[in-house]
Structure formats: C-alpha cells, structure tokens
C-alpha positions as CSV (number, residue, x, y, z in Angstrom):
1,X,0.0,0.0,0.0
2,X,1.4,3.3,-1.0
3,X,2.0,6.3,1.3
4,X,-0.8,8.2,-0.4
5,X,-3.2,5.3,0.1
6,X,-2.2,5.1,3.8
7,X,-2.8,8.8,4.2
8,X,-6.2,8.5,2.6
9,X,-7.2,5.6,4.8
10,X,-6.0,7.3,8.0
11,X,-7.8,10.5,7.0
12,X,-11.0,8.6,6.3
13,X,-10.8,6.8,9.7
14,X,-10.2,10.1,11.5
15,X,-13.2,11.7,9.7
16,X,-15.3,8.7,10.6
17,X,-14.3,8.9,14.3
18,X,-14.9,12.6,14.4
19,X,-18.3,12.2,12.7
20,X,-19.1,9.5,15.3
21,X,-18.1,11.8,18.2
22,X,-20.1,14.7,16.8
23,X,-23.1,12.5,16.1
24,X,-23.3,11.1,19.7
25,X,-21.9,14.0,21.8
26,X,-24.8,15.8,23.6
27,X,-25.1,19.5,23.3
28,X,-26.6,22.0,25.8
29,X,-29.9,22.4,23.9
30,X,-33.4,21.0,24.0
31,X,-36.0,20.5,21.3
32,X,-39.5,21.8,21.2
33,X,-42.2,19.7,19.5
34,X,-45.9,20.1,19.1
35,X,-47.4,19.0,22.4
36,X,-50.8,17.6,23.3
37,X,-54.0,19.6,23.2
38,X,-56.8,19.4,25.7
39,X,-60.5,20.3,25.5
40,X,-61.3,22.5,28.5
41,X,-65.0,22.2,27.7
42,X,-64.8,18.5,28.1
43,X,-63.9,16.2,31.0
44,X,-60.7,14.9,32.6
45,X,-60.7,11.8,34.8
46,X,-64.5,11.6,34.6
47,X,-65.2,15.1,35.7
48,X,-65.8,18.4,34.0
49,X,-62.5,20.3,33.5
50,X,-64.2,23.6,34.5
51,X,-67.2,23.9,36.7
52,X,-68.9,27.2,37.8
53,X,-70.6,27.1,41.1
54,X,-73.1,29.8,42.3
55,X,-74.0,31.2,39.0
56,X,-76.4,30.3,36.2
57,X,-74.6,28.4,33.4
58,X,-75.5,27.3,29.9
59,X,-74.7,24.3,27.8
60,X,-71.7,24.6,25.5
61,X,-71.0,23.0,22.1
62,X,-67.9,22.3,20.1
63,X,-64.4,22.1,21.7
64,X,-62.0,24.7,23.1
65,X,-58.4,23.4,23.0
66,X,-55.6,24.6,25.1
67,X,-52.3,23.9,23.4
68,X,-48.9,22.9,24.7
69,X,-45.2,22.4,23.7
70,X,-43.4,19.1,24.2
71,X,-39.9,19.7,25.5
72,X,-36.9,17.3,25.6
73,X,-37.0,15.8,29.2
74,X,-34.4,17.0,31.7
75,X,-32.8,13.5,31.7
76,X,-32.6,13.2,27.9
77,X,-29.9,14.7,25.6
78,X,-29.8,16.3,22.2
79,X,-27.0,15.7,19.7
80,X,-25.8,18.1,17.0
81,X,-27.4,16.2,14.1
82,X,-30.7,16.0,15.8
83,X,-30.6,19.7,16.7
84,X,-29.8,20.6,13.1
85,X,-32.7,18.5,11.9
86,X,-35.0,20.0,14.4
87,X,-33.9,23.5,13.4
88,X,-34.7,22.8,9.8
89,X,-38.2,21.7,10.5
90,X,-40.9,24.5,10.7
91,X,-42.7,23.1,13.7
92,X,-39.7,22.1,15.8
93,X,-37.4,24.6,17.6
94,X,-34.2,24.2,19.5
95,X,-33.5,26.4,22.5
96,X,-30.7,26.5,25.1
97,X,-31.1,23.9,27.8
98,X,-30.7,26.4,30.6
99,X,-33.7,28.3,29.2
100,X,-35.9,25.2,29.9
101,X,-34.1,23.8,32.9
102,X,-32.3,26.6,34.8
103,X,-29.1,25.6,36.5
104,X,-29.6,25.2,40.2
105,X,-33.3,24.5,40.0
106,X,-34.5,21.0,40.8
107,X,-37.5,19.3,39.2
108,X,-39.5,19.9,42.4
109,X,-38.6,23.6,42.2
110,X,-39.7,23.9,38.6
111,X,-42.9,22.0,39.3
112,X,-43.7,24.2,42.3
113,X,-43.1,27.3,40.2
114,X,-45.4,26.0,37.4
115,X,-48.1,25.2,39.9
116,X,-48.0,28.7,41.3
117,X,-48.1,30.3,37.9
118,X,-51.0,28.1,36.9
119,X,-52.9,29.1,40.1
120,X,-52.3,32.8,39.2
121,X,-53.4,32.2,35.6
122,X,-56.6,30.5,36.8
123,X,-57.5,33.4,39.1
124,X,-56.8,36.0,36.4
125,X,-58.8,33.9,33.9
126,X,-61.7,33.7,36.3
127,X,-61.8,37.4,37.1
128,X,-61.5,38.4,33.4
129,X,-64.4,36.0,32.5
130,X,-66.6,37.3,35.3
131,X,-66.0,40.9,34.4
132,X,-66.8,40.1,30.7
133,X,-70.0,38.4,31.9
134,X,-71.0,41.4,33.9
135,X,-70.6,39.7,37.3
136,X,-69.4,41.9,40.2
137,X,-65.8,41.4,41.2
138,X,-64.2,43.3,44.1
139,X,-60.5,43.9,44.2
140,X,-58.6,43.7,47.5
141,X,-54.9,43.3,48.2
142,X,-53.8,39.9,49.4
143,X,-50.8,39.2,51.6
144,X,-48.2,37.6,49.3
145,X,-45.4,37.1,51.9
146,X,-44.6,37.9,55.5
147,X,-41.1,38.8,56.7
148,X,-39.8,36.3,59.2
149,X,-39.3,38.1,62.5
150,X,-41.0,41.2,61.2
151,X,-43.9,43.0,62.9
152,X,-46.5,40.9,61.1
153,X,-44.8,37.6,61.6
154,X,-47.2,34.9,63.0
155,X,-50.0,37.5,62.8
156,X,-50.8,38.0,59.2
157,X,-50.6,35.0,56.8
158,X,-50.0,34.5,53.1
159,X,-53.3,34.6,51.4
160,X,-55.1,36.9,53.9
161,X,-57.4,39.3,52.0
162,X,-57.1,42.8,53.4
163,X,-60.3,44.8,53.4
164,X,-59.6,47.6,55.8
165,X,-56.7,49.2,57.7
166,X,-57.7,51.1,60.8
167,X,-61.3,51.1,59.5
168,X,-60.2,52.6,56.2
169,X,-61.4,50.5,53.2
170,X,-58.5,49.5,50.9
171,X,-58.6,48.1,47.4
172,X,-55.0,48.1,46.4
173,X,-51.6,47.6,48.0
174,X,-50.8,51.3,47.4
175,X,-53.9,52.2,49.5
176,X,-52.7,49.9,52.3
177,X,-49.2,51.5,52.2
178,X,-50.7,55.0,52.3
179,X,-52.5,54.2,55.5
180,X,-49.5,52.6,57.1
181,X,-47.2,55.6,56.2
182,X,-49.7,57.9,57.9
183,X,-49.0,56.2,61.2
184,X,-46.2,56.8,63.6
185,X,-43.5,54.2,64.2
186,X,-44.8,52.0,67.0
187,X,-48.4,52.7,66.3
188,X,-51.0,49.9,65.9
189,X,-52.4,49.0,62.5
190,X,-55.6,47.1,62.7
191,X,-56.1,44.9,59.6
192,X,-59.6,43.9,58.7
193,X,-59.0,40.6,56.8
194,X,-60.7,37.6,55.4
195,X,-59.0,34.3,56.1
196,X,-60.4,31.0,55.0
197,X,-63.8,32.6,54.5
198,X,-63.9,34.1,58.0
199,X,-63.7,37.8,58.8
200,X,-61.4,38.9,61.6
201,X,-59.2,41.8,62.8
202,X,-55.4,41.4,63.2
203,X,-53.5,44.1,65.1
204,X,-49.9,44.8,64.1
205,X,-47.5,47.2,65.8
206,X,-45.4,49.0,63.2
207,X,-41.7,49.0,63.2
208,X,-39.2,51.5,61.7
209,X,-38.0,50.8,58.2
210,X,-34.4,49.7,58.0
211,X,-33.7,52.3,55.3
212,X,-35.5,55.2,57.0
213,X,-36.1,55.1,60.7
214,X,-38.9,57.6,60.5
215,X,-41.0,55.4,58.1
216,X,-43.2,52.7,59.6
217,X,-43.5,49.3,58.1
218,X,-45.5,46.1,58.8
219,X,-43.2,43.6,57.0
220,X,-45.5,42.2,54.3
221,X,-45.6,42.2,50.5
222,X,-49.0,42.2,48.7
223,X,-50.4,41.3,45.4
224,X,-53.8,42.0,43.8
225,X,-56.6,39.8,45.0
226,X,-60.2,39.5,44.1
227,X,-63.5,38.6,45.8
228,X,-66.5,37.3,43.9
229,X,-69.6,35.1,44.5
230,X,-69.4,32.5,41.8
231,X,-66.6,29.9,42.4
232,X,-64.8,28.2,39.6
233,X,-63.5,24.7,40.0
234,X,-60.6,23.6,37.8
235,X,-59.9,20.0,36.9
236,X,-57.4,20.5,34.1
237,X,-54.5,18.1,33.3
238,X,-50.8,19.0,33.9
239,X,-50.3,20.4,30.4
240,X,-52.1,23.5,31.4
241,X,-49.9,26.4,32.5
242,X,-49.9,30.2,32.4
243,X,-50.1,30.1,28.6
244,X,-53.6,28.6,29.0
245,X,-55.0,31.7,30.5
246,X,-56.9,33.0,27.5
247,X,-58.5,29.6,26.8
248,X,-59.5,29.0,30.4
249,X,-61.1,32.5,30.5
250,X,-63.0,31.8,27.3
251,X,-64.3,28.5,28.7
252,X,-65.6,30.1,31.8
253,X,-67.2,32.9,29.9
254,X,-68.8,30.5,27.4
255,X,-70.4,28.7,30.3
256,X,-71.7,31.9,31.8
257,X,-73.3,33.4,28.8
258,X,-76.6,32.3,27.3
259,X,-75.5,32.3,23.7
260,X,-73.2,29.5,22.6
261,X,-69.7,30.8,21.8
262,X,-68.1,27.9,20.0
263,X,-71.0,27.2,17.6
264,X,-70.0,23.5,17.4
265,X,-66.5,24.4,16.1
266,X,-63.2,23.2,17.3
267,X,-61.3,26.3,18.5
268,X,-57.8,26.3,19.8
269,X,-55.6,29.1,21.2
270,X,-53.0,30.3,23.5
271,X,-52.0,33.4,25.5
272,X,-51.5,34.6,29.0
273,X,-54.3,36.7,30.5
274,X,-54.5,39.4,33.1
275,X,-57.4,40.1,35.3
276,X,-58.3,43.1,33.2
277,X,-58.6,40.9,30.1
278,X,-55.3,41.8,28.5
279,X,-53.8,38.8,26.5
280,X,-50.0,38.4,26.5
281,X,-47.4,36.6,24.4
282,X,-46.3,33.0,24.8
283,X,-43.5,30.9,23.4
284,X,-43.7,28.0,21.0
285,X,-46.4,29.4,18.7
286,X,-45.4,27.2,15.7
287,X,-45.5,24.1,17.8
288,X,-48.8,25.0,19.4
289,X,-50.4,25.8,16.0
290,X,-49.1,22.5,14.6
291,X,-50.6,20.5,17.5
292,X,-53.9,22.3,17.2
293,X,-54.2,21.6,13.5
294,X,-53.2,18.0,14.0
295,X,-56.1,17.6,16.5
296,X,-58.7,19.2,14.3
297,X,-58.8,22.8,15.2
298,X,-60.6,25.1,12.7
299,X,-59.8,28.4,14.4
300,X,-56.7,29.4,16.3
301,X,-56.5,32.4,18.6
302,X,-53.1,34.1,18.6
303,X,-51.9,36.8,21.0
304,X,-51.2,40.0,19.0
305,X,-47.6,40.0,20.2
306,X,-47.0,36.6,18.6
307,X,-48.5,37.5,15.2
308,X,-45.1,37.8,13.4
309,X,-44.3,34.2,14.3
310,X,-47.8,32.9,13.4
311,X,-47.6,34.3,9.9
312,X,-44.5,32.1,9.2
313,X,-46.5,28.9,9.8
314,X,-48.3,27.3,6.9
315,X,-51.8,26.3,8.1
316,X,-55.3,25.8,7.0
317,X,-56.8,27.1,10.2
318,X,-58.5,30.5,10.6
319,X,-55.9,32.6,12.5
320,X,-57.4,35.3,14.7
321,X,-55.4,38.1,16.3
322,X,-56.3,38.7,20.0
323,X,-55.2,41.6,22.3
324,X,-57.9,41.2,24.9
325,X,-60.5,38.6,25.9
326,X,-63.2,40.8,24.3
327,X,-61.4,40.4,21.0
328,X,-61.6,36.7,21.1
329,X,-65.3,36.8,22.0
330,X,-66.2,39.3,19.3
331,X,-64.2,37.4,16.7
332,X,-65.8,34.1,17.4
333,X,-69.2,35.7,17.3
334,X,-68.4,37.3,14.0
335,X,-67.3,34.0,12.5
336,X,-70.5,32.4,13.7
337,X,-72.5,35.1,12.0
338,X,-70.6,34.8,8.7
339,X,-68.8,38.1,9.1
340,X,-65.2,36.8,8.6
341,X,-64.2,40.2,7.2
342,X,-64.7,41.7,10.7
343,X,-62.2,39.4,12.3
344,X,-58.7,40.9,13.0
345,X,-55.9,38.8,11.4
346,X,-52.2,38.6,11.8
C-alpha cells in the first residue's frame, strides 16, 4: 500500500471517528415539538374540567383546545445532528437547555413554580371572565409574603385578603401603604381581613424601616386579590400552564353566557391573560399551532404580540389576532355570523 493510500485511509478513519463523536456527543440544547391539546369544555378523569358554582350556566358546544409544547426531558440529551434536523423543521425549535431547565433549580422547584403560575393564571382567567359576563368582582390586596421576624410575623398570613386598615377601606396595595405611612413608628395598624372565609381583625405594631427610621413598616408584601360570589373549580391536566389563561377564561365565559360561543366548532388558542382581560405573548407558537391543527382545530387564537411568528407557519386554520379577551369573543361571534371580514388577522 502506497504512502498516499495510507494517508487517505487514516484521514478517512479520522473523519469517521470525528463524525461519530459529533453524532453522539450531547449539546446543551433541548428541542420543542408540538405538544398535546386538551378540550377544556370536556372532561378529565371523569369530571368536567371547568365547573362554575353559584351562577347560572348554559350548555356549550364544540371544543376549546388549550395547546402545549413538548420539551426534551431533563434526563434526555440532544445531539448536534438531531438539533440541526429540528432547526430545519418548521414546527420544531431548538433552545438553550438552561432556558428550559435553569441551573440550580430542581425538578421539584420547577414543578412548584409551574403550579404557582397556573394558580395565578386561573384566578386571572376567572376574574377576566366574570368581568366580561357582567358579574361583580371586588378587588382587594392579598398578603403575598410575611417577613420572618417582622412586625406581622405569626399575625398576618400568606393569602389573607385585606379589606380595611384602621377602619379605612382599601382596594390596592398602594392604599394599604398610604394608611401605614400615615402612622407613627410603634403605632398599631388594625387589619380587617378575610382568612379561609372568616372575617377577623389582626393588630400589628409597626416598626421602623431599615432604610429610613422615620418610616413605619409592617413587613409584608402584597399582590392584587379578588372577591366574587361564583366559584370556579378547575380540573385540568398537567399540560395547562400560564399560557392557557386565554383559553381558560374563554371557557368560563362560554359557560356563563346564554349564547353558545363555539357554535360546534373546534377552536384552539394560547396566550396569558391578566385580570383586566389583556392577552399576553407566549413561546412556541409554531409548535402550538401544529398540535392544534393536527387535533382538528378550525380556528386558532393568537396573541397579537405573537403574530409575526404565526404568519410564518403554513396552516389551513383561521388565524385570529387577539389583544384582549373581548377580541376573542367578538371574533368568534363574527365567525358564527358569517362576518369573517370583521375578524382581526395577523
């Protein structure tokens, strides 16, 4: 065998070895695929996914699908060839692994965070739907955290709904802080609260702020909270998260109004929602749209902020641009009435 032949053979072997290393070496990325969909107007484990108690409800028709993204599991790996193949496909994205699984966060941590965000999304979805249906909702600040060792420690609790401070009605955290700041350091703040459905008064002696000794503090943080008569029971599967807010709100609203909203269609969508009805952007639009079309959706509701991504996806579904819950309602009504030209598009 000549020297040139040996060189060629060795070079080929090196290339084969390098190709093998590249093919099987994991890279710090994960793949997104179209995930499962779920009909929130249907049942899960033998019970309705959404039940409204304490208000008159109506029968619904059709299906309302929440959508999801399937992510490479935390225990699996992605190789360069599979990442390149994923990147080349329209309905499969590749993102940095740390984006999906932050360093230093355990699976239990991530699950806890997801559960908290889903609870917040469900409350926002409920409030937005009740407002849209004309049902009274009262806003009150809720205790979000209590400083350990602070003036409110073991007095106020996370989840307490604050109605009054020193007999002054309060509706926001700012109003609570205004009353507290009007007091002297060492004065008593009487909180009229609702805890577990019971009304009570909790007295807290203010302490000086660590940054300004003349400013009183009670050592709590607050978030917006809401009180309303109808209660909404959620029985949704684990695929639901904060991106399901719009769909959850639509489902509640559909049950509360007398006219059928779906009109026997299969409607899918995505988007976060705020209590005031504002719809926010989500990630994985292409994957969500693909999963929805795969499962028979005829209409897809897209947050306005995601429109540029949605227009890059080839689909046979009706794509509807949504900025607020009211946009989704009016657009679905327009489609039911044959007024497709009145529907905002991406």
